Backbone bond lengths (Angstrom), bond angles and torsions (degrees), N, CA, C in turn:
res aa  C-N    CA-C-N  psi(-1)  N-CA   C-N-CA  omega(-1)  CA-C   N-CA-C  phi
1 M - - - 1.427 - - 1.541 108.65 -
2 Y 1.311 116.43 129.57 1.491 122.02 179.38 1.535 108.68 -105.18
3 L 1.323 117.06 140.45 1.374 120.63 179.02 1.564 109.82 -111.86
4 Y 1.309 118.56 127.41 1.458 120.07 -179.84 1.563 102.82 -143.28
5 P 1.330 113.12 143.44 1.560 116.10 -175.00 1.522 109.62 -64.01
6 D 1.314 113.52 140.86 1.471 122.33 166.38 1.543 109.40 63.72
7 N 1.332 116.57 32.28 1.514 118.77 173.39 1.517 113.98 52.81
8 L 1.354 115.73 47.47 1.419 124.84 177.80 1.559 115.51 66.08
9 K 1.336 117.29 21.07 1.459 124.97 -178.54 1.537 111.81 -108.69
10 A 1.366 115.53 -9.22 1.458 118.08 -179.97 1.474 113.19 -76.22
11 K 1.306 117.40 150.41 1.488 120.51 177.25 1.525 111.81 -72.70
12 A 1.282 118.57 145.17 1.483 121.36 -179.16 1.537 108.11 -72.20
13 T 1.303 114.81 132.06 1.479 120.35 178.12 1.550 110.50 -127.46
14 L 1.355 111.30 159.37 1.444 119.40 174.98 1.507 106.45 -137.93
15 F 1.285 117.46 115.30 1.440 124.79 -170.78 1.523 112.03 57.41
16 L 1.256 120.93 -111.27 1.463 123.08 -177.42 1.474 113.16 -107.75
17 W 1.340 119.65 9.90 1.474 123.40 -172.63 1.570 106.46 -127.36
18 E 1.372 111.01 150.86 1.472 116.06 166.49 1.518 108.12 -69.30
19 L 1.344 116.50 160.67 1.446 120.39 -179.51 1.527 114.56 -63.91
20 R 1.351 115.34 -33.14 1.515 117.51 175.65 1.538 110.50 -63.25
21 D 1.284 117.50 -39.60 1.461 122.41 -179.42 1.540 110.27 -67.63
22 V 1.337 114.45 -40.29 1.521 116.71 179.75 1.553 109.73 -65.30
23 G 1.360 117.14 -34.04 1.464 117.34 176.64 1.492 111.84 -70.02
24 I 1.340 120.22 -41.38 1.438 123.76 175.45 1.526 112.25 -62.17
25 I 1.293 117.46 -41.22 1.490 122.11 176.93 1.536 109.06 -64.57
26 G 1.326 114.95 -43.67 1.522 116.66 179.65 1.520 115.35 -60.14
27 V 1.342 113.30 -47.44 1.429 120.40 176.63 1.518 113.11 -62.26
28 G 1.364 114.07 -42.23 1.447 119.92 177.95 1.546 113.04 -62.77
29 L 1.328 115.93 -39.59 1.437 120.88 178.46 1.596 109.98 -67.91
30 L 1.265 116.29 -41.11 1.411 120.25 178.74 1.531 112.39 -61.36
31 L 1.341 116.51 -47.01 1.453 121.12 175.90 1.510 111.85 -64.81
32 S 1.347 115.55 -39.43 1.487 118.88 179.16 1.533 112.25 -63.54
33 V 1.322 115.31 -41.39 1.455 115.81 179.35 1.537 111.24 -64.63
34 F 1.305 115.50 -40.07 1.538 119.11 175.42 1.543 110.58 -60.61
35 A 1.283 116.46 -44.27 1.492 120.29 -177.17 1.583 107.12 -67.13
36 L 1.307 114.58 -39.83 1.494 117.65 -177.78 1.559 108.60 -68.45
37 A 1.312 118.54 -38.72 1.498 120.63 -176.77 1.522 111.89 -75.46
38 Q 1.339 117.88 -37.04 1.429 120.74 -175.44 1.550 113.66 -89.16
39 L 1.330 113.86 -42.62 1.496 118.95 -172.89 1.521 114.87 -108.25
40 R 1.303 115.92 -9.72 1.480 121.15 -176.58 1.544 108.47 61.02
41 F 1.284 116.87 41.51 1.494 121.76 -173.22 1.540 107.52 -114.83
42 F 1.350 116.37 116.79 1.468 122.65 -170.94 1.533 112.13 -90.30
43 L 1.290 118.96 -12.58 1.483 116.97 -172.64 1.554 115.26 -63.99
44 P 1.361 119.70 -38.06 1.482 117.87 176.17 1.553 115.21 -61.55
45 I 1.320 116.03 -36.90 1.455 117.00 -179.14 1.551 111.81 -73.23
46 V 1.372 115.87 -28.88 1.432 119.39 173.49 1.498 112.20 -70.81
47 A 1.330 116.96 -41.03 1.464 122.03 176.81 1.518 111.70 -61.08
48 T 1.342 114.42 -40.90 1.501 118.21 176.88 1.463 112.07 -67.29
49 A 1.321 120.73 -42.89 1.461 122.15 175.61 1.521 112.94 -58.55
50 V 1.368 114.52 -42.04 1.487 117.14 178.61 1.498 111.48 -65.48
51 Y 1.290 117.48 -40.94 1.482 120.36 177.42 1.498 110.26 -62.37
52 A 1.311 117.00 -45.13 1.520 120.61 177.97 1.480 112.32 -57.83
53 F 1.345 117.34 -40.60 1.437 121.86 178.61 1.448 111.94 -68.34
54 L 1.363 121.44 -43.90 1.402 123.27 -178.81 1.463 117.03 -70.99
55 T 1.339 117.73 -18.49 1.491 120.93 -177.10 1.570 110.89 -101.13
56 I 1.268 117.68 7.38 1.467 119.74 174.29 1.532 108.15 -63.55
57 R 1.343 117.16 131.93 1.481 122.19 -178.07 1.474 110.85 -110.91
58 F 1.344 113.94 136.99 1.511 124.14 172.72 1.542 103.05 -132.30
59 D 1.288 116.71 124.16 1.448 123.09 173.34 1.528 113.45 53.39
60 E 1.396 117.16 45.66 1.438 123.86 177.69 1.510 114.83 67.22
61 T 1.324 118.64 16.58 1.478 120.36 171.34 1.475 108.38 -134.99
62 S 1.329 115.54 137.35 1.479 120.40 176.12 1.479 114.28 -93.91
63 I 1.301 116.35 166.24 1.494 120.96 179.68 1.520 108.09 -63.38
64 R 1.343 119.78 -37.08 1.447 121.93 176.06 1.511 111.64 -60.60
65 D 1.364 118.12 -44.74 1.461 121.85 178.09 1.529 109.98 -57.57
66 F 1.361 114.72 -44.39 1.440 119.25 -177.48 1.528 111.58 -62.17
67 I 1.353 116.57 -41.64 1.487 119.57 -179.74 1.503 109.68 -69.63
68 V 1.323 120.08 -39.25 1.462 121.34 179.19 1.545 109.64 -64.03
69 N 1.322 117.87 -43.23 1.477 121.75 -178.85 1.552 110.41 -66.13
70 A 1.359 114.92 -38.71 1.471 118.65 179.00 1.496 110.25 -67.34
71 F 1.332 121.41 -40.70 1.432 123.74 178.19 1.534 108.51 -66.11
72 A 1.306 120.68 -39.62 1.483 121.98 179.32 1.523 107.67 -65.90
73 F 1.280 120.40 -38.46 1.424 122.53 -176.88 1.553 110.10 -67.92
74 F 1.306 116.23 -48.51 1.469 119.58 -174.19 1.581 111.73 -80.63
75 F 1.241 115.85 -39.51 1.514 117.84 -170.40 1.546 113.97 -120.42
76 G 1.323 120.53 -35.73 1.436 123.27 -169.45 1.521 118.68 -78.68
77 K 1.369 113.47 -46.45 1.494 116.38 -176.93 1.500 107.92 -111.63
78 Q 1.337 112.74 145.59 1.440 120.86 176.98 1.539 108.38 -74.88
79 Q 1.319 112.18 131.70 1.500 117.01 175.77 1.494 110.46 -86.13
80 I 1.323 115.22 138.72 1.426 120.32 178.09 1.537 109.39 -112.38
81 Y 1.325 115.74 127.03 1.470 120.71 179.68 1.544 108.88 -119.76
82 Y 1.263 116.68 135.90 1.457 121.73 176.93 1.581 105.75 -110.46
83 W 1.261 115.24 118.45 1.466 120.34 177.97 1.557 109.05 -101.62
84 R 1.260 114.40 126.72 1.471 120.03 -177.09 1.555 105.39 -131.30
85 I 1.264 113.76 137.56 1.471 121.84 174.84 1.524 107.05 -97.70
86 K 1.360 114.34 123.22 1.479 117.97 176.90 1.485 109.93 -86.84
87 T 1.313 115.25 127.28 1.495 116.84 176.00 1.496 114.21 -114.63
């Protein structure tokens, strides 16, 4: 008997990232190292580090998802409140 999370429906993960994000981070780091070595240009490695931070996943939600939802809650979507007086 083999045990796998969510009956083989869970996304593949490695450490705190999904496998797609690990691939993007790997390619980004490779290009960043080349840019740093040849051009002495730090922006690609900073962008890769920010992407790696924002895609960290805890309990099926990433830091980026949390920031997007917080922005939508406070600024993006109008909140509707229903006031009722209990008698």
